[in-house]
C-alpha positions in Angstrom: 2.9 22.7 -12.1 2.7 26.0 -10.1 3.6 24.5 -7.1 7.4 23.7 -9.0 7.8 26.7 -9.6 7.2 28.0 -6.9 10.4 25.8 -5.3 12.3 27.0 -7.6 11.2 30.2 -6.5 11.7 29.8 -3.0 15.3 27.5 -3.6 16.5 30.0 -5.5 16.3 32.4 -2.5 17.4 29.7 0.5 20.6 29.0 -2.9 21.6 32.7 -4.1 25.1 31.1 -5.4 23.1 27.9 -7.3 20.5 30.0 -8.7 21.4 29.6 -12.0 21.5 25.6 -11.8 17.3 25.6 -9.1 16.5 27.8 -12.9 17.3 24.6 -15.0 15.9 21.6 -13.1 12.0 22.6 -13.4 12.8 18.8 -15.9 13.8 16.7 -13.2 10.3 18.3 -10.4 7.9 15.4 -12.7 6.7 13.2 -10.8 7.5 9.5 -10.6 4.6 8.4 -8.9 0.7 8.7 -10.2 0.8 9.2 -6.1 3.1 12.6 -5.1 -0.7 14.3 -6.5 -0.6 15.7 -2.5 0.6 18.9 -2.1 3.0 18.7 0.6 4.4 15.1 -0.8 5.2 16.8 -3.9 6.8 19.3 -1.9 9.2 17.5 -0.3 10.5 15.6 -3.1 10.7 19.2 -5.5 12.8 19.7 -2.2 15.2 18.2 -1.4 15.7 18.0 -5.4 16.6 20.8 -5.9 18.3 21.3 -2.4 20.7 18.4 -4.8 21.0 20.5 -7.5 22.5 23.7 -5.8 24.7 21.3 -3.3 26.6 19.6 -6.6 24.7 16.0 -5.8 23.8 13.0 -7.5 19.7 13.9 -8.3 19.0 10.5 -9.4 18.5 8.6 -6.4 15.2 8.4 -4.7 13.9 11.4 -2.4 12.5 11.5 0.9 9.0 11.4 0.0 8.8 8.8 -2.3 10.7 6.5 -0.7 8.1 8.0 1.5 5.2 6.7 -0.7 7.2 3.5 -1.4 6.5 2.9 2.5 2.9 4.3 2.5 2.5 1.5 -0.5 4.4 -1.8 1.0 2.3 -0.9 4.1 -0.6 -1.7 2.4 -0.2 -5.7 1.4 2.5 -5.8 4.0 3.8 -5.5 7.5 6.4 -4.0 8.4 8.8 -4.5 9.8 10.7 -2.2 13.0 13.7 -1.2 10.9 11.1 -1.4 7.6 9.2 0.8 10.0 12.4 2.5 11.2 13.6 3.8 7.5 9.4 4.6 7.3 10.1 7.7 10.5 13.2 7.9 9.0 12.5 9.6 5.2 9.5 11.3 6.6 11.3 13.7 9.2 13.7 13.9 6.0 10.9 14.6 3.7 10.5 17.8 6.3 6.8 15.6 6.0 3.4 17.3 8.9 3.8 15.7 12.4 3.0 12.6 12.9 2.7 9.5 15.2 5.2 7.9 13.3 7.9 10.0 14.2 7.7 10.4 17.9 9.4 7.1 17.3 12.0 7.9 15.3 14.5 7.6 17.5 13.7 4.6 19.4 13.6 2.9 16.1 17.6 4.1 15.6 17.9 2.7 18.1 17.0 -0.7 18.1 18.1 -1.4 14.2 19.7 1.7 13.2 22.7 -0.1 11.0 19.6 -2.2 8.8 17.7 1.5 8.6 21.1 3.3 6.9 21.0 -0.3 5.4 17.6 0.4 4.1 17.9 3.6 3.3 20.6 3.5 0.4 18.6 -0.3 -1.3 15.0 1.6 -1.5 17.2 5.2 -3.0 18.8 2.3 -5.5 15.7 0.5 -6.0 14.0 4.3 -7.0 16.6 5.5 -8.2 15.8 7.4 -11.4 18.2 7.1 -14.9 16.5 10.0 -16.3 15.8 12.7 -13.5 20.2 14.4 -14.1 20.2 18.2 -14.9 21.7 18.9 -18.4 24.5 21.3 -18.4 23.5 25.4 -19.9 26.2 26.3 -23.2 25.1 27.7 -25.5 23.7 24.7 -27.7 21.0 23.9 -25.4 20.3 28.0 -24.8 20.4 28.0 -29.0 17.1 24.6 -29.0 15.3 26.6 -25.6 15.4 29.6 -27.7 14.0 27.3 -30.6 11.6 25.5 -28.9 13.5 22.5 -28.5 14.2 21.2 -25.9 12.4 19.9 -22.8 
């Protein structure tokens, strides 16, 4: 919980014009997988969602961190194709995860299979979509529920 609160505070500093929306975003930051228990992965997930909130973008598609987790799980079961490895490298970089050998080759994978990586990214983010992950509008009715302790 503290990690989410820290990321909300940091996002409010980065996006001061959207601070009120960001402040209401805590419930969007629920981990979508038990694998998201690692601090660096969870914080990357939160940052992307909060940046989407600030930009007014859809928060339902999978985050780069969620994509990394899915690709990691897949790689434990089957070998990844070149385009999937390229997608893994792209998502790792977009998530802002610590440097890893895979990210050193990102531009090579992009040159070989960039279009397919684009297609796979769209497909995977859609596959990992969380329909519950929507920022509810603020207003008198939602504020009243929060005051009475009944709001999510």
